[in-house]
FILO-174745 format. One line per field, with one value per residue (C-alpha): residue in one letter; x, z, y. Coordinates in Angstrom, 1 decimal. Layout:
REM residues N
residuo: A,... .
c1: X,... .
c3: Z,... .
c2: Y,... .
REM end
This chain:
REM residues 487
residuo: M,Q,N,Q,L,V,T,N,R,M,A,Q,R,L,A,V,F,L,L,L,V,I,L,P,A,S,L,L,G,A,R,A,Q,T,D,D,R,S,E,S,S,S,P,L,Q,Q,A,L,L,V,A,R,D,L,M,E,E,E,L,G,R,P,L,T,V,V,R,W,R,F,Y,E,D,N,W,S,T,A,E,S,F,F,L,Y,G,S,Y,G,I,D,N,C,T,D,A,V,P,V,M,Q,K,R,G,N,L,L,F,G,Y,T,F,S,I,L,D,A,S,G,R,E,F,Q,A,R,V,S,Y,N,L,V,D,A,I,L,C,D,E,V,I,V,P,P,A,Y,G,G,P,T,S,A,A,E,A,A,A,P,E,A,T,E,A,Q,P,E,A,P,A,P,V,V,G,A,G,N,V,A,G,F,G,L,G,G,Q,V,I,R,L,D,A,N,T,V,S,H,M,Q,S,A,G,M,T,W,V,K,S,Q,F,R,H,G,A,S,G,G,I,D,T,A,R,A,W,I,A,D,A,H,N,R,G,F,K,Q,L,L,S,V,A,G,D,K,N,R,L,V,P,D,Q,F,D,A,Y,I,N,E,Y,A,A,F,L,G,E,L,A,R,A,G,A,D,A,I,E,V,W,N,E,P,N,L,D,H,E,W,P,T,G,H,I,S,G,A,R,Y,T,E,M,L,A,R,A,Y,N,A,I,K,A,A,N,G,A,T,L,V,I,S,A,A,P,A,P,T,G,A,E,G,A,F,P,G,A,V,V,N,D,D,N,F,M,R,Q,M,A,Q,A,G,A,G,Q,Y,M,D,C,L,G,L,H,Y,N,E,G,I,L,S,P,N,Q,N,T,G,D,P,R,D,A,Y,P,T,R,Y,F,G,S,M,L,E,R,G,A,Q,F,F,P,G,K,S,I,C,W,T,E,L,G,Y,L,S,G,E,G,F,G,T,P,I,P,A,S,F,S,W,A,N,N,V,T,V,A,Q,Q,A,E,W,L,A,Q,A,A,A,L,S,A,Q,D,S,R,V,S,M,M,I,I,W,N,V,N,F,D,L,W,G,A,D,P,Q,G,G,Y,A,I,I,R,P,D,G,S,C,P,A,C,G,A,L,G,Q,V,M,G,G,G .
c1: -24.1,-20.5,-17.9,-18.8,-14.9,-14.5,-17.6,-16.8,-13.4,-13.0,-12.5,-9.6,-9.0,-10.4,-8.8,-8.1,-6.0,-4.2,-3.0,-0.6,-0.5,2.0,1.2,2.6,1.0,0.2,-2.2,-4.4,-3.3,-6.5,-9.3,-11.5,-11.9,-11.6,-14.3,-17.1,-19.3,-21.3,-22.9,-19.6,-17.1,-16.3,-17.6,-13.8,-13.3,-16.1,-15.1,-12.4,-13.6,-16.1,-12.9,-11.0,-13.7,-13.6,-9.5,-9.9,-13.2,-10.4,-7.7,-9.3,-8.2,-7.7,-5.1,-2.1,-1.7,1.9,0.5,-2.7,-3.6,-6.5,-7.8,-11.1,-11.9,-13.6,-14.5,-16.2,-13.4,-11.1,-8.1,-10.3,-11.8,-8.4,-7.0,-9.9,-12.5,-15.6,-16.8,-17.9,-17.2,-16.3,-14.3,-11.3,-12.1,-13.5,-15.7,-18.4,-19.0,-18.8,-23.1,-23.4,-21.1,-22.4,-21.5,-23.6,-21.7,-18.3,-17.6,-16.5,-13.1,-10.1,-8.2,-4.8,-3.8,-1.2,-0.5,2.7,2.2,3.5,0.5,-1.5,-5.0,-7.1,-11.2,-13.4,-16.6,-19.3,-19.4,-22.8,-20.9,-23.3,-21.7,-18.3,-15.4,-12.2,-10.6,-8.2,-4.8,-3.6,-3.2,-3.1,-3.0,0.1,-2.8,-3.6,-0.3,0.0,2.3,5.6,5.4,3.5,6.4,5.1,1.0,1.5,3.1,0.6,0.2,1.8,-0.4,-0.6,0.3,-3.2,-4.8,-5.5,-9.6,-12.4,-14.8,-18.1,-20.7,-23.5,-27.0,-27.8,-30.8,-33.5,-32.7,-35.8,-37.4,-37.1,-37.9,-38.0,-37.4,-36.2,-33.5,-35.7,-34.3,-37.4,-40.7,-43.6,-47.3,-46.8,-43.6,-45.4,-47.9,-46.0,-44.0,-46.7,-47.8,-44.9,-44.7,-42.2,-41.5,-38.0,-36.7,-33.6,-31.6,-28.1,-26.8,-23.3,-21.6,-20.8,-23.7,-25.8,-28.4,-26.5,-28.8,-31.6,-31.8,-31.4,-34.2,-37.5,-35.9,-36.3,-39.8,-41.7,-40.3,-42.0,-45.2,-46.0,-45.1,-41.9,-38.6,-35.4,-32.3,-29.7,-26.4,-24.1,-20.6,-18.7,-15.1,-12.9,-9.7,-10.3,-9.5,-5.9,-3.3,-2.9,-6.5,-7.9,-8.1,-10.1,-12.2,-13.7,-14.4,-16.2,-18.0,-18.6,-20.4,-22.5,-23.8,-24.4,-26.7,-28.5,-29.2,-30.8,-32.9,-34.4,-33.1,-34.0,-30.9,-27.4,-25.2,-21.5,-20.0,-20.4,-18.6,-15.3,-13.2,-12.9,-10.5,-14.6,-15.2,-11.7,-8.0,-6.1,-3.6,-5.4,-7.8,-8.4,-10.4,-8.7,-8.7,-12.5,-12.8,-11.8,-13.8,-17.2,-16.2,-15.8,-19.1,-20.7,-20.0,-21.1,-24.5,-25.1,-24.9,-26.9,-29.8,-29.3,-32.3,-30.0,-29.4,-25.7,-24.6,-21.6,-21.1,-21.2,-18.1,-18.6,-18.9,-15.7,-13.0,-10.5,-7.3,-5.3,-6.2,-6.4,-3.5,-3.9,-7.5,-9.8,-9.6,-11.4,-14.6,-13.8,-10.5,-11.7,-14.3,-11.6,-9.8,-12.5,-12.7,-9.4,-10.0,-13.2,-15.6,-18.1,-18.0,-19.3,-22.3,-26.0,-26.0,-23.2,-23.6,-24.4,-24.5,-25.8,-26.4,-24.9,-26.6,-28.4,-30.1,-32.3,-31.3,-32.0,-28.8,-25.6,-23.9,-24.9,-23.7,-22.0,-19.6,-17.5,-18.4,-16.8,-18.8,-19.9,-22.5,-25.0,-27.1,-26.3,-22.1,-22.7,-24.5,-22.3,-19.1,-19.7,-21.7,-18.3,-16.9,-19.3,-20.8,-23.8,-23.7,-27.3,-26.9,-29.2,-28.8,-28.6,-28.3,-29.8,-31.5,-31.3,-30.6,-33.1,-33.2,-37.0,-38.9,-36.0,-36.4,-32.2,-29.7,-27.8,-24.5,-22.1,-20.5,-23.5,-24.2,-23.9,-27.4,-29.0,-31.2,-33.0,-36.8,-38.6,-40.8,-37.5,-36.6,-40.0,-39.2,-35.9,-36.5,-38.8,-37.9,-34.6,-37.1,-38.3,-34.9,-33.4,-37.2,-36.5,-33.1,-32.8,-29.0,-30.9,-32.8,-33.4,-33.3,-33.1,-33.8,-31.3,-33.7,-37.5,-37.8,-34.4,-34.9,-31.5,-30.4,-27.2,-23.7,-24.9,-28.0,-30.0,-32.8,-33.1,-32.9,-35.8,-38.7,-41.1,-40.3,-40.7,-44.1,-45.2,-46.2,-44.8,-44.4,-42.2,-44.4,-47.2,-44.5,-43.4,-46.3,-47.4,-43.7,-44.7,-48.2,-49.6,-50.9 .
c3: 26.2,27.5,28.3,32.3,32.3,32.6,34.8,38.3,38.7,40.7,39.0,37.1,37.4,34.5,32.1,31.0,28.6,30.3,27.6,28.2,25.8,26.5,24.7,24.0,27.3,23.9,22.9,26.6,28.4,27.4,25.3,24.5,21.5,22.2,24.7,22.7,24.4,20.3,19.5,17.5,20.3,20.9,24.7,26.1,25.1,26.5,29.7,30.1,29.6,33.2,35.3,34.0,35.1,38.2,38.6,38.1,40.5,42.9,42.1,41.4,38.0,34.3,34.5,32.4,30.6,30.7,30.6,31.5,30.6,31.3,30.9,31.0,34.7,36.9,40.6,41.4,41.2,44.6,43.7,43.9,47.3,48.6,47.3,48.9,51.1,49.3,45.5,43.7,41.4,44.8,47.0,46.1,48.2,52.0,50.8,50.3,53.5,53.3,53.8,50.6,48.6,44.7,44.9,42.1,39.9,38.1,35.5,33.3,32.9,35.3,34.0,35.5,34.5,35.8,35.6,35.5,38.5,39.5,40.8,39.1,39.9,39.6,38.4,37.1,35.1,34.6,30.9,30.6,32.0,34.1,37.2,38.3,41.5,42.4,43.9,47.1,45.4,42.6,41.9,39.0,40.5,39.6,38.7,35.3,34.4,31.1,29.6,30.5,27.7,24.8,22.4,24.8,23.8,20.5,19.8,18.8,20.5,18.9,17.2,13.9,10.5,10.2,6.2,5.4,6.2,3.1,2.4,4.2,1.4,1.9,3.1,7.0,8.2,9.9,14.2,15.0,18.1,20.3,19.7,22.1,21.1,22.8,21.7,20.5,20.2,18.4,17.3,17.6,17.8,21.8,22.3,19.5,21.9,24.8,23.0,21.2,25.3,26.0,23.3,21.2,17.7,17.3,17.3,17.3,15.6,16.0,13.6,12.0,8.7,7.4,9.5,7.9,5.3,5.2,3.2,2.9,6.5,6.8,4.3,6.1,9.6,7.7,5.6,9.1,11.4,9.1,8.5,12.1,12.4,13.6,12.3,12.3,14.0,13.0,14.8,13.0,14.1,11.8,11.8,14.3,13.1,10.0,11.7,11.7,9.8,7.0,6.2,7.9,4.5,2.6,5.2,6.3,2.7,1.9,5.8,4.3,1.0,2.6,5.1,2.1,0.8,4.0,4.0,0.8,1.9,4.4,7.4,9.0,11.1,11.3,14.0,12.6,15.0,18.2,22.3,20.0,22.8,23.6,22.9,22.6,19.3,18.2,17.8,21.3,20.5,18.1,20.3,19.1,18.4,14.8,13.8,14.7,13.0,9.7,9.7,10.5,7.5,5.2,6.4,6.6,2.9,2.1,3.7,2.4,-0.8,-0.9,1.1,2.7,5.2,7.3,10.3,10.9,14.7,15.7,17.5,21.6,23.6,26.3,29.4,31.5,33.1,33.1,30.6,33.2,34.4,31.3,28.5,25.2,25.2,26.8,25.7,28.5,26.8,27.3,26.0,23.3,22.1,23.1,20.0,18.1,18.2,17.3,14.6,13.3,13.8,14.3,10.6,9.9,12.1,12.5,16.0,19.0,20.4,23.8,26.6,29.9,31.2,35.0,36.9,40.6,41.2,40.1,36.7,39.0,41.3,40.8,44.0,46.6,44.2,46.7,44.5,43.9,42.1,39.0,36.2,34.4,37.4,36.9,33.4,34.2,34.1,31.9,29.0,30.1,29.2,25.9,25.1,26.1,23.1,20.4,21.2,19.1,18.0,18.2,21.1,20.6,23.4,21.7,25.0,28.6,30.6,34.6,35.6,38.0,38.9,40.7,39.1,37.6,41.1,41.2,42.3,39.8,39.0,41.2,38.2,38.6,42.5,41.9,41.2,43.7,45.1,41.9,41.8,39.2,40.2,40.4,36.3,35.5,37.3,36.3,33.1,32.9,34.6,31.8,28.9,30.8,31.2,27.4,26.1,28.0,26.8,23.9,22.4,22.7,19.6,20.3,23.6,23.1,26.2,26.5,26.6,25.8,25.4,25.9,27.9,28.2,32.3,33.0,33.3,30.7,32.3,29.6,30.5,33.9,31.6,29.2,30.6,29.6,32.4,32.9,33.7,30.9,32.1,31.5,34.4,32.3,29.6,31.3,33.5,29.6,28.2,30.8,29.6,26.1,26.5,25.3,29.3 .
c2: 81.7,83.0,80.2,78.8,78.5,82.8,83.6,82.1,83.6,86.6,89.6,90.7,94.3,96.3,96.5,100.7,102.7,105.5,108.4,110.8,114.3,117.1,120.0,123.0,126.2,128.1,125.7,125.0,127.6,130.2,128.8,131.4,129.7,126.2,126.0,124.9,122.7,122.0,118.3,118.5,118.1,114.6,113.4,113.1,116.9,117.8,116.0,117.1,120.9,119.7,118.8,121.8,124.3,122.3,123.0,126.0,127.0,125.6,127.2,130.8,131.9,129.9,127.0,127.0,124.0,122.2,118.7,116.6,113.1,110.9,107.0,105.7,104.7,101.7,103.0,99.9,97.5,95.9,98.5,101.3,100.4,98.9,102.8,104.4,102.8,102.9,102.6,105.6,108.1,110.1,108.0,110.2,113.1,113.3,116.1,114.0,112.1,108.1,107.9,110.5,109.5,108.4,104.4,104.2,105.9,103.5,104.7,108.1,109.4,110.4,113.9,114.7,118.2,119.7,123.9,126.3,126.7,122.9,122.6,119.0,118.4,115.4,115.3,112.9,113.2,111.0,109.4,110.9,114.6,115.2,113.9,115.3,115.8,116.8,114.9,115.2,113.7,113.1,109.2,107.1,103.6,101.0,98.4,100.6,101.3,102.8,105.0,107.6,109.7,110.8,109.1,106.3,107.1,107.0,103.3,101.1,97.9,95.0,93.0,91.0,92.9,94.7,95.5,98.8,99.0,98.2,101.5,100.4,99.6,102.3,100.9,101.0,99.3,100.9,100.6,102.7,102.4,99.6,95.9,92.5,89.3,86.2,82.9,79.7,76.2,75.7,78.1,75.6,76.3,76.9,79.1,81.5,82.2,83.1,85.3,87.0,87.3,88.7,91.4,90.2,91.1,89.4,85.5,84.5,81.3,80.4,79.1,77.9,78.2,74.7,73.4,70.8,72.0,75.3,78.2,75.9,75.7,79.2,79.9,77.6,79.0,83.2,81.8,80.4,83.4,85.5,83.7,83.8,87.6,87.7,89.5,87.1,87.5,84.9,84.8,82.7,81.6,79.4,76.8,78.5,76.2,78.1,81.4,80.8,82.7,80.6,80.5,83.3,85.8,82.7,82.1,85.3,85.8,82.3,83.0,87.0,85.6,83.3,86.0,88.4,84.8,85.0,89.1,88.1,85.5,87.9,88.0,91.0,90.4,89.2,89.2,88.6,85.6,84.8,86.0,86.3,86.7,83.2,80.6,78.1,80.3,81.8,80.2,80.2,83.1,84.9,86.8,90.5,92.9,94.4,90.8,90.4,93.8,92.7,90.0,92.3,94.8,91.9,90.5,94.2,94.8,91.8,91.7,95.0,94.7,92.0,93.6,96.9,96.6,93.6,95.0,94.1,93.5,93.0,89.8,90.6,89.1,87.5,89.2,88.8,90.0,86.5,87.5,87.7,84.0,82.2,84.6,83.8,81.8,84.5,88.4,90.2,92.0,95.7,94.9,92.9,96.2,98.8,97.1,97.1,100.8,101.4,99.4,101.3,98.9,101.1,101.8,98.4,97.6,99.3,97.6,97.0,93.1,93.0,89.6,89.9,86.9,86.4,89.0,87.3,91.0,93.4,95.4,98.5,97.8,99.0,97.7,94.8,91.8,88.8,88.1,91.1,94.6,93.9,95.9,92.5,91.5,94.8,95.5,99.5,98.8,96.5,98.6,101.7,98.5,98.1,101.7,103.6,103.1,103.8,106.6,107.4,103.8,101.9,98.7,95.2,93.0,89.8,87.4,88.6,86.6,85.0,81.5,79.7,76.7,76.3,73.6,71.5,68.9,68.8,71.2,74.0,72.3,73.6,75.7,78.1,77.8,81.7,81.3,79.3,81.7,83.4,82.4,82.5,85.2,87.4,86.1,87.4,90.6,91.4,90.4,93.4,96.1,94.9,95.6,98.7,100.0,99.2,100.8,103.5,103.8,105.6,104.0,100.7,99.6,96.1,92.8,89.2,87.2,84.3,82.2,81.0,77.6,75.6,72.6,71.5,71.0,69.4,71.1,74.1,74.3,76.3,75.4,77.4,80.6,79.8,81.6,78.7,77.0,72.8,73.0,75.0,78.2,81.5,84.2,86.1,85.9,88.6,90.8,91.5,91.8,94.7,96.2,96.2,97.8,94.6,93.5 .
REM end
């Protein structure tokens, strides 16, 4: 679960990257041979064509492009609201009345294109290419920053030197279909009965490389899960103190070899580390999606060499926007995943790991959170937040839960007071809705509920997330069973 130091801060602005591309008009002025919306076109290219269609309709003729630029945009931020007075894809135009603005469409591309006539247009396109709008003005919010020339756009970010990425070992795991599971602190008969009634087929356990018992303990967990009819997901972190530069290479080789042993022992899926965008799990000042990708690449190859059927899941970053408040100690999850994608992480995973554990509304809602409109607050925007960087890659929720203090007899700790009003009935209903939405989304392969039977209640109220409540009941199990076809 994410370090709570980052969960209760006011939302920082969503990090975006701005690319400025200057191309000769001869290459872009006519597009008879480039207007290709086939599956071979990238999502960005297809979105650009959608935006260009809107601009040419407004102009009344084909564009003669002098320059175009884009950035991945978030129309739910405070900055966006202050600029336009509302949220959503339509907030940049008065052509859509206020009551008809689509406040549920919060993320996508913003394109600006300068025509040879000197007129510049700005348009927005949703990531799924279904919705688009032409803006009244061309505005690049100062908070987004970005390069001012093509040379700056091409310059890489300053970072630690990265070695050449190794070729991935062939052997992708089977990620077909959708599976539901839960994270457990123990797998006893009562827990198994509740999980089966919920339609769960996966059990998740967390393990730390170097822990007492080592591979023998892990083998016992795998065997126990299989004997009880579950597939075993192991989320494996390690010693963050050995991830400093002078020990990094040696340690990730040792860590990767251990994951290979877990795969050889029959682990059905392995999540490579846990929330590496926080200094709780990675050394302060060295947090980097590119650096993590080095670990992921070696782990992937070790796992696949040992057992090609074992699913490799990238470590889910902690959902957060607090990097501005804690420089060096936190990297925003979207920034971290962008760095991963740029470093080639997509070729070293079967599934992208994501976490979602700060919701206080139904997963069907995309607006209305009383804290703020930051995208990590909502199930839908949290899903898109990860999917945007790895199109076509399966997604695995390795932690998804709702906190309720009902039944514990003492108040929720102050740092978790945002969940004061969440009832057990809502927890059950929202988990079932999240499972249904995930099962219906072809991108999602797995949903692991955080958690099934933890009982810790204190500064870190893990028991409040548990679906087996203090009285031994499991209201969510029945609701989930209905979704999964067992009721």
